[in-house]
N, C-alpha and C positions, 0 to 999 in steps of 0.2 A: 649807585647802580652798578651792576656787573656787566662788563663788556666782553666780547668774544672777538678775537682778531681773526681776520680772514685774509690769507696770503696767496699770491700767485707769483711765480717767478718766470722772468725771461732770461734764459741762458744762452749766451753767444759762444760758440765753440769753433776755434780756427782749425780747419782741416788741413792736414799736412800733405796735400798734393804737391807735386813737384812745381807746378806753375800756378799763376793766379786764376781767378774765376773766369774772366773774359779776355784773356790774353796769354801769350807764351812767356811773359816775364816771370822769372823766378821769385821765390821768397825764402829768405833764411834769417833767422833771428840773429841779432848782434851785428849785422854788417853795417858798414859806414853809412850814415844818413843820406838818403836820396840817391843810392847808387843802384837800386832794383826797381827802376821805373823804365817806362817806354812811352810812346805816344798815346797808346790806349789808356794807361794809367793816368796820364796827365791831361787826358781829354783834349788833345789837340784837334784842330779842324780836320774833317774828312776821314777820321778813324771809325772803325766799326767793331763792335764786340763779337767774340767767338766763344762758344760754350766750352767750358771744361767738363768733359763727360765723367772724368774720374770723381769730381766733387758730387755729381749727381748720383753716381754709384754708391759712394761712401755714405751720403745722406740717406739713401733708400736702405742701406744696410742697418743704420741706426734706428730709422723709423721701424723697420720690420722687427728689430730686436725688441722694440717697445710695444709691438702689436699695432702699429699704426696701419691705416688704410692707404694704399698707393693709387691715386686716381688715374683714370685713363689718359687725361690731358692736364698738364701743368703749364703755367705761363709766367712771363716776367713783366714786372711793373716798374715804373719810375716813382721813387719816393722823393719829393721835391723839398729841399731846405738848403739855405745858405750857411755854410760854416767853413771856417779855414782849412779844416782837415778832409774836406771833400773837394777834390780838384774839379768835379763835373758840376758842382752845386746841385746835384741829385745823386741818389744812390739806387742801383739796379738791385731790386729785391722782388719779393713776391707778396701779392696782397690777397685777392679773393680765390686763387687757385693754387695753394701751396702743394709742395712735393709730397708732403706726409700729413695725414689728417687723423685726429683722435689718437688713440693709444693710452698707455699708463706705464708708470714707473713703480716698481716694487720697492718699498723702503722698510727698514727695520727700525723700530722705535726703541728708545732706551729701555733696558730690562729693569725689572723691579729689584733684582738683586744680582750681585756680581756672579758671572758664570751661568746665569739663567738666560735663555733665548728670549729675546725681546718680541713684542707683538709685530706681525708684519701686516702691512696694507699697501694698497695701490694708490698713487697719486695720478689723477687723470690728467692727460695732455689735450690741449686744444690743436695744436699743429706743430710741425717742424718745417721750417722753409730755408731757402738758400739765398744769400745775398752776398754782396761784396763789402769787405771791410774798408774803413776810412783810414786816413794817415794818423799819425801820433803827434800830439801837441806836447811841448815842453815849456812850461811857464817860468819866466825868469822874473827878475825884480821890476823891470820896466818894459818887457817886451815878451813875445812869445815865439818859439822856433817850431817849424813843421817839418816832420820827416814822413815822406810819401812811401817809404819802403813797405809799410804794411798795407797801403791802399791798394784795394783790388784784390786782396787774398780771400779765398772762399771762406764764408762765415755761415755756419749752420746756427739758426735761431730756434731754440726749444722753448715753446710757450706752453706753460701749465694752465690748467683751469685755476680759479681761486679755490683751492682743495686742500690747503694746509692751514693749521690753525694754532700753530706755535713756532717758536724759533727752533725747537727740536725737530719738528717735522721738515723745516726748510733745510736744517743741517744734514739730517738722514737722506733727504731727496738729492742734494748736491753731491754727497758722497757716493751715492748709488749711481747718479749720472756719470760722474767722473771715472769710477772704477769700471763701469760697463763700457763706456765709450773708449777709454784709453786701452781696455782689453781687446777691443775690436780692431785696434791698430790704426784708426783713422785720425787720432789726435792724441798728443800727450797730455792735454788738459792742464798744462801748467799755468796756473793763475799768475804766478810771478813773471812769466813772459807774456802774459796777455793772451794766452791761447784759450782760456776759459774766463768769462766775464759774466756778470750776473747783475740784473736790475730786479728790485724787489718792488711789487705793488702790494700795498697793505691798507686795509681799512678796519674800522671797529664797528660792531653793532651790538645792541642790546642782547644779552644772553637769551637764547630761545627764539630770536627773530630770524626770519628767513631773508629779510631785505638787507642788501649789502649797503655798507656805510660809504662815506666819501673816500675815494682812492687817493692815496699818496704814493708817489714813486721815489725810491731811493737808488741814487746812482754812486759811482766811485767805490765800488765794493770789489776789493781785489784779493780776498781770501774767504775760505768757507767759514773760518771762525769769525771774520768781520761781518759776514752776513748775519750770522746768529746774534752778534753783539748789537748790530744796527736794528735788527727787529725788535730786540728786547727794549732798546732805548725808545724806538718809535711807538711801541705799545704804551710805555709809560708816559711819553710826551701826549699822545692823543687821549688817553685815558684821563690824565690831568686836565687837559683842555675841555673835554666833555664834561667832566664834573664841575667845571667852573663856567659852564655855558658858553665857552668859546667856540666859535664855528670852525670846523675843519674845512679847509679849502682844497680843491684838487690841484696839486702842485707837484713839481719835481724838486727833491732835496738832495743834496750831496752829503755823503757820510765822511766825517772828519775823524779818521781812526786815532789820530794823536790826541784829540780832545774827548773822543767817545761821545760826539753829539752829531746830529743832523742839522743842516743849515739849508734854508730856502734858496733855490736857484732861480726857478721861473715857474710860471703857470704851466700845468701839465697840458701838452697838445693832444688833441684828438685826431682820429684818422683824416678827417676832412681837411685839417690843417696842413697836411702833407701833399694835398692835391694829387693822389695817386692816379695814374693812367697807364694803360698797356705800353710796354716798351716797343716802339716802332721798329727797332733795329734787330729784334730777336723774334723768331717765330715760336709759337707754343711748341712744347715738347709732348710727343705721344709716347707713352711708357709701354714698352714690349712686356706683355704678361709673362712670356717665357722666361725674360730676364728677371722679373719679380720672383718667380718660383726658383730659379737657379740660386739667387741670393738667399732665399729662405732656406734652401737645402744645405747652404754652406755656413749657416750661423752657428756659432759655438753655443754650448749650453749656458743658460743665464746664471750669474753668480749664485743667487740664492737657491736655485735648483741644484747646483753643485753642492752647496752647503747641506741641503737636506739629504742628498744622496750619500754624501760622506758620513753623515750621522747614522743613516740607516744601513748602509751596506758595509762600512768599516768600523762602526761602532765608536767613531771619534767624538770627543765631547764638543760642545758648542764653543767653548773658549778657544779651541784649536781651529775648528772649521770657520769661525768668523773671521779669523786672519787669512786663512788660505783661500777662501772662496773669492776673495777680492782681487786675486792676482792670478791670471791665467797661466803665466809662466811657472809660478810655483806649483799650481795644480798639475800641470803637465809634468813637472820634474817629480812630484810626488807619485803620480801614477806610474811613471816609468820605474822608479825605484820599487814600488810595490810589486810590479810585475816580475821582477828579478827575484825578490825575497818577500814572503808574505807575512810582514809584521808591521801592518799599517800604523799602529799606535806608536811604537818606537820610532819608526821613520818620521812620522808627522811631528813628534815632539823634537827631534834633532832639527828638523827644518825650521819649525817655528821659534824654538828658542835658541839654538846655537848658530844655524846659518844665518838667520836674520840679524842676530847680534853681530856676527862678524862683518856682514855687508854694511850694516849701519856704522860700524867703526871705521869702515873704508871712506865714508862720506866726508868731504871737506866741511869746515865750519859753515853752518847755515844752509848747506845743501841737503837735499833728500838722499836717502840711501841709493846706491846703484841698483839697476835692475836685477832681478833674480837670475837672469841669464848670464851675469858675471860671476856667478859662483863657480869656483875652480874644482869642486868635487863633482865628478860625474854621478848621475843617479845610480848606476850600477855599483859604483864604489861606495856609496853611501849604504846601499842595501848589503853589500859585503861586510861592512863595519858592523851593522846590526847583527847580521849572521854570525860573525865569529864571536860576539859578545854572548849571544844566546847560546852558542855552542861551548862556552866556557874557555875558549882559547885565551882570552884576556878578560880582565875585570872591567866593571863599569867606570871605576876611577882611572884605569889605564886607557880606557876608550877616549877620555877627554884629551890625553896626551896625543893619541893617534889621530883624533879629529883635527886638532889644531895643526898637526904636521900636514895632513891631507889638505886642509884649506889653503895653507901657505905653498905647498908644492905640487898639488894635483896628483900625488902619488896614491896608489891603492893602499887599502888598509893592510892587506896581507904582506905587501911589500915593506911597509914601515914597521910592522910587528917583526919581520924577519930581520931587518936591518938593525933595530934597537934591542933584539933579543928579548922581547916583552912576552913571549908565549908562556902560558901559565903551566906549571907542573901538575899534571893530571894523573901521575903514576901512583895508583892506589897503593901498592906495596911500599914504595919509598915514603909517601906521605904518612902512612900508618906508623912507619918507624919513628918518623919525627914526632908524631902525636904521642907515642908511647913514652919517648924521652921527656916531652914537655909534662905530661902527667906525673911521672916519676920524680921530676924536679920541682913540682909545685903542688905539694899536698894540701896546702892551705886553700888554694883556688879549687881544688877537686872537692874538698869537704864543703865548701860553700855552695858549689854547684849542686852536690847531692843533697844539701839542705834546702834547696828550692830557689836558690839565687842563680837564675839563668844568665845574668850579666857576667857572673864569675868565669865563664867560658872564655871571655875575651882576653883574660890574663894568660890562657894557655895558646891562643892564637899567635900573639906576638913572638914567642920563642920559635915557633914553627916557621913564621914568615922570615924570621932572621936566618934559621937554618937553611931554608930553601932559596935564600937571597931574593926574597919577595916574589917568588914565582909560584907559590902554593896556590891552588884553586880554592878560593875561600868557601865556596859552597861545598866542596868535597871535604874540606877541613871540618866544618860543622858536622857533616854526616858521620864522619870517622870518629870525632870526639864523642858524639852522643852514643854511637854504638859501643865504644870502648868503655864509656863511663856507666853504661847500663848493664854491662856484663858482670 
C-alpha cells in the first residue's frame, strides 16, 4: 500500500530582547553557567512575574508578517510538569488565547531544473504564542548538570497546521521562517546556539485518505538538514511498520544524528496531561489596535515579494534573486548601489558572486559567513566600479584587481585606479598607430583574418597591448582593427 506523510512543525524561536520574559534578568549566550539568574528565574517564595512588553511587540511583528490575526485579549497559562530544567515545576505559556492566530508561511519548493524558479505555496499556521524557556541540561556519564542561564528567556512558539507532505516541504518551511524572522531583527535564529529549535509531528495515512494517522513526535533536532534527515528516516520506519501490520503508537522519539535513527523516549503527552490553568499572577493583556496598525505599517517587504519585484523591475534572473531576497541587508545594499548607478545586473552579479565569496572566506572554520553589513565596500563605491568598467576606463579583468583592493582597503575604485595607474588608453589616434604597426608586422594573421578566421585577430592584439603597456582599451582595439582591415 502507498502511504502519504502528513507533517506539522512546532518551532521555538528565542527572542533577542535585553531581558527575560517575566523578569529584568538579562540573557547572553555563552556566559558562565548559572550567572544570569535572579529570584524570579529560580522561583523563590514570594516573587511575582512582570511582563516583557518588548517580547510581546516582537511576537506581534512576526505574527503580522505571516498574516496572523492579533486578538483583542491574550492571556497566560501555567503548563505543569516536573523536570530538572524547570525551576518552577511549571512553565508560563499560553494555551487557549495565544497572541497570534492563523496565518501562513510562503515556501519555495525545489525547482524542476537548475536555475528555474520553483513552485511556491503557503503552509498554514495554527498559532504563534509566547512562553518562557527552560534551562539547559548537560548529560555526563553518571550524572547531569543544569544551567539555568537560559531559563526564563522569551520563547516564541510557531505551530503549523499538519500542512506539509514531504521532508522537502519542511526544509523549505524552516528556511523561510529562519530568513524572515532573522530579517526582522527579533532573533538570529542560530540553531547551534539554541535560538531556533524544532519538534516534528509526523503521521502516515493511505494515499488518498483524508483521515490522519497516529502522530509521532520527533525531538532533539538541532539543524535544518537534521530535520530533513529525521523526517525521511521516520517515513521509512513507519512505512515498514505499517506494511508489516505493526501498530504505530503515539509517542515522542529522539533523533540520534550520529546514527541517523530515531529512538523511543516516552508516550506522547496530550494537553490534559499538562493540567493547564490560567496564570493567577498575570492579568490578561488587552491589545491596542492602534499599536497593531503601527506595527503593520513598519513591516518590511516579504522576502519572496522582493524576489518577484527584482525579477520584474530589474530583470534579474532567478538564480541571483533567490540568493538576495533572503538577506534584507544585502537587498538594502543592492538598492543603494543601483540608486547611484543604474546597472542592476552587473551590480547584483558582483554582490552575489564576489562579495559573498569574500565574506565567506572571512569566516572561521565551522562558522557561518559574517553578516553582509561587514562588507568594507560602500554601495556607492561598488556602483562607481561598475560605472568605470562600463565607461571603458578599465577592463573587466582589471576590475577584479580593483575589487580585491577595494574589499581589503575600503578605498574607492577611482582612487585605486589612479594609484595603480590602471586607466585604459582610449586615445583613438595613438591606438590606431599601434594597430597599423601590428598589421604591418603580422601579414600571416592578417591573411587568415581576411580568409574568414576571426580568431586570427587575437594575434594582432598582443603586440598592441605590449606597445601600450597593457593599457589599450580592448573594445576600441577590436573596432579599430576591423575598420583598418576592411579598408
